[in-house]
C-alpha positions in Angstrom: 11.8 5.7 -7.5 9.4 3.8 -5.2 9.0 6.9 -3.0 8.2 9.0 -6.1 5.6 6.5 -7.3 4.0 6.4 -3.8 3.8 10.2 -3.6 2.2 10.3 -7.0 -0.3 7.7 -6.0 -1.2 9.6 -2.8 -1.5 12.8 -4.9 -3.8 11.1 -7.4 -6.0 9.7 -4.6 -6.2 13.1 -2.9 -7.3 14.7 -6.1 -10.0 12.1 -6.7 -11.2 12.4 -3.1 -11.5 16.1 -3.6 -13.5 15.6 -6.8 -15.7 13.0 -5.2 -16.4 15.2 -2.2 -17.5 18.0 -4.5 -19.4 15.9 -7.0 -19.9 12.2 -6.0 -20.2 9.8 -8.8 -19.9 6.0 -9.3 -17.1 6.5 -11.7 -14.9 8.4 -9.2 -15.8 6.0 -6.4 -14.8 3.0 -8.5 -11.5 4.6 -9.3 -10.8 5.2 -5.7 -11.7 1.6 -4.8 -9.3 0.4 -7.5 -6.4 2.6 -6.3 -6.9 1.7 -2.6 -7.7 -2.0 -3.2 -4.3 -2.9 -1.6 -5.7 -1.8 1.8 -8.5 -4.4 1.4 -6.0 -7.1 0.4 -3.8 -6.4 3.4 -6.7 -6.7 5.8 -8.3 -9.8 4.1 -4.9 -11.5 4.2 -4.8 -11.0 8.0 -8.3 -12.4 8.6 -7.9 -15.4 6.3 -5.6 -16.8 9.0 -8.1 -16.2 11.7 -11.3 -17.8 10.2 -12.6 -20.3 7.8 -14.0 -17.9 5.2 -12.7 -17.7 1.7 -10.2 -15.0 0.7 -12.5 -13.7 -2.1 -15.5 -13.3 0.3 -13.3 -11.3 2.7 -12.2 -9.1 -0.2 -15.7 -8.4 -1.3 -16.8 -7.6 2.3 -13.7 -5.4 2.8 -14.5 -3.4 -0.3 -17.9 -2.5 1.2 -16.0 -1.0 4.1 -13.7 0.8 1.7 -16.7 2.3 -0.1 -18.2 3.5 3.2 -14.9 5.2 4.0 -14.8 6.9 0.6 -18.3 8.2 1.1 -17.6 9.5 4.6 -14.1 10.9 4.1 -13.6 14.7 4.6 -10.4 16.2 3.3 -10.9 19.2 5.6 -10.3 17.0 8.7 -6.7 16.5 7.6 -6.6 12.7 8.0 -4.6 10.4 5.8 -7.1 8.4 3.8 -5.4 5.1 4.4 -5.4 5.5 8.1 -9.1 6.6 8.0 -10.2 3.8 5.7 -8.6 0.8 7.6 -11.0 0.8 10.5 -13.9 0.8 8.1 -12.5 -2.1 6.1 -11.5 -4.1 9.3 -14.9 -3.3 10.9 -16.9 -4.5 7.9 -15.0 -7.8 7.9 -15.4 -8.2 11.6 -19.1 -7.4 11.4 -19.5 -10.0 8.6 -17.7 -12.6 10.7 -19.7 -11.9 13.8 -23.0 -12.2 11.8 -22.0 -15.5 10.5 -21.1 -16.7 13.9 -17.6 -17.7 12.9 -15.3 -18.6 15.7 -11.8 -17.3 15.4 -8.9 -19.8 15.3 -6.3 -19.2 17.9 -2.8 -20.7 17.3 -1.9 -23.5 19.7 1.1 -21.5 21.0 -1.1 -18.6 21.8 -3.5 -20.9 23.7 -0.6 -22.1 25.8 0.6 -18.6 26.5 -2.9 -17.5 27.4 -3.2 -20.4 29.9 0.3 -19.5 31.3 -0.7 -15.9 31.6 -3.5 -16.7 34.0 -1.1 -17.9 36.6 1.4 -15.2 35.8 -1.2 -12.5 36.2 -2.4 -13.9 39.5 1.2 -14.0 40.8 1.9 -10.4 39.7 -1.4 -9.2 41.3 -0.4 -10.7 44.6 3.2 -9.3 44.3 2.2 -5.7 43.4 -1.3 -5.6 44.9 -2.7 -4.3 41.6 -3.5 -5.4 38.1 -0.3 -6.1 36.2 0.4 -4.1 33.1 0.8 -5.6 29.6 4.5 -4.9 29.8 4.9 -6.9 33.0 2.9 -9.9 31.8 4.7 -9.9 28.4 8.1 -9.8 30.2 7.1 -12.7 32.5 6.0 -14.7 29.4 9.2 -13.7 27.5 7.3 -12.3 24.5 6.8 -8.8 23.1 4.1 -6.5 24.4 2.5 -6.3 20.9 2.3 -10.1 20.7 0.7 -10.3 24.2 -1.9 -7.7 23.1 -2.7 -9.7 20.0 -3.2 -12.8 22.1 -5.6 -11.0 24.4 -7.5 -9.7 21.4 -7.7 -13.1 19.9 -8.9 -14.6 23.2 -11.7 -12.0 23.5 -12.7 -12.6 19.9 -12.8 -16.4 20.2 -16.5 -16.4 20.7 -17.9 -13.3 18.9 -20.3 -11.2 21.0 -23.2 -9.4 19.5 -23.1 -5.6 20.2 -26.9 -5.7 20.3 -27.1 -7.8 23.4 -29.3 -5.8 25.8 -27.9 -4.8 29.2 -30.6 -4.2 31.7 -30.4 -1.0 33.7 -33.0 -0.6 36.4 -33.0 3.2 36.4 -32.5 4.1 32.8 -34.0 1.1 30.9 -32.2 -1.2 28.5 -29.0 -0.3 26.7 -26.5 -2.4 24.7 -22.8 -3.3 25.0 -22.2 -1.6 21.6 -23.1 1.8 23.1 -20.0 1.6 25.3 -17.8 2.0 22.3 -17.5 5.5 20.7 -18.4 6.6 17.2 -22.2 6.7 16.8 -21.8 7.4 13.0 -20.5 4.0 12.0 -21.2 1.1 14.3 -19.8 -1.7 12.1 -16.2 -1.1 13.2 -16.9 -0.5 16.9 -14.9 -3.5 17.9 -12.0 -2.8 15.6 -8.6 -3.5 17.1 -8.1 0.1 18.3 -11.4 0.0 20.2 -10.7 -3.4 21.6 -7.4 -2.1 23.0 -9.1 0.9 24.6 -11.7 -1.4 26.1 -9.0 -3.6 27.6 -7.1 -0.6 28.9 -10.3 0.7 30.5 -11.1 -2.7 32.0 -7.7 -3.0 33.8 -8.4 0.4 35.6 -11.5 -1.0 37.3 -11.5 -2.5 40.8 -10.8 -6.2 40.6 -14.2 -7.6 41.6 -16.1 -5.2 39.2 -13.8 -6.1 36.4 -14.3 -9.9 37.1 -18.0 -9.4 37.0 -18.0 -7.6 33.7 -15.6 -10.2 32.1 -17.8 -13.0 33.3 -21.0 -11.4 32.0 -19.8 -10.0 28.6 -16.7 -12.0 27.7 -17.6 -15.4 29.1 -21.4 -15.1 28.4 -22.4 -16.2 31.9 -25.8 -15.2 33.3 -25.8 -13.0 36.4 -26.9 -16.0 38.4 -24.0 -18.0 37.2 -21.6 -15.2 37.9 -23.0 -14.9 41.5 -22.4 -18.6 42.1 -18.9 -18.5 40.5 -17.7 -15.5 42.5 -19.6 -16.3 45.7 -21.7 -13.2 45.8 -25.4 -12.4 45.5 -27.2 -11.7 42.2 -28.1 -8.3 43.5 -24.4 -7.5 44.0 -23.6 -8.8 40.5 -26.3 -6.5 39.0 -24.9 -3.5 40.9 -21.4 -4.3 39.9 -22.5 -4.5 36.2 -24.2 -1.1 36.4 -21.3 0.5 38.2 -18.7 -1.1 35.9 -20.6 0.1 32.7 -20.8 3.6 34.0 -17.1 3.7 34.8 -16.2 2.2 31.4 -18.3 4.9 29.6 -16.4 7.6 31.6 -13.0 6.0 31.0 -13.5 5.4 27.3 -15.1 8.8 26.8 -12.1 10.4 28.4 -9.8 8.4 26.2 -11.6 9.8 23.1 -11.1 13.4 24.3 
């Protein structure tokens, strides 16, 4: 019975999306929002445990993402609407939290594991002479790979970073960190979880010193002078490493999109 109801709902949503694509109207859009409101509730429920915002506010913001997804969805692409809409909903909420400067709460257990992971990662790098994989770190911490990836994501998001922060490039002028992440059509969900994971995967493929420089500059908000002092290298070297690292990330993440 549940499967039948689910299939009927999907069929109704598909029909309404087709009608909306052919003849957009506020009435159809509101129907689609109502039928897909569960997607917003699910995402808002996740974020309510990560910030201090009210559940109702997160629902309202998530609905804006849902509306954007409805307006941009194309049936001809063959995507499931729920899978298509979630990054919009999540991205709108994350964009809202970043704009408000909300710092994400990290569970105490995750903080302890993150601290433990620093030593574990160092030991594994010395043992294998390379950056350890998520699986290796998770195994050493005796947790699942998915939990370790959630811990990493939470750690990166503990102090939200504006995508509009300019990155100086001596040869090509100024660019921004947001331009590293694909999808020029909708920038609000550029740091949605899927993109965060791709960024993390690209980072671990970089040479150790280049990766350290990028993490210090963009994840720890250090100036290039501070990074130089911290790593014992010159400011010129830091600048070169930043440019080299950004070029490599663009290539790696562009290849991942293909």
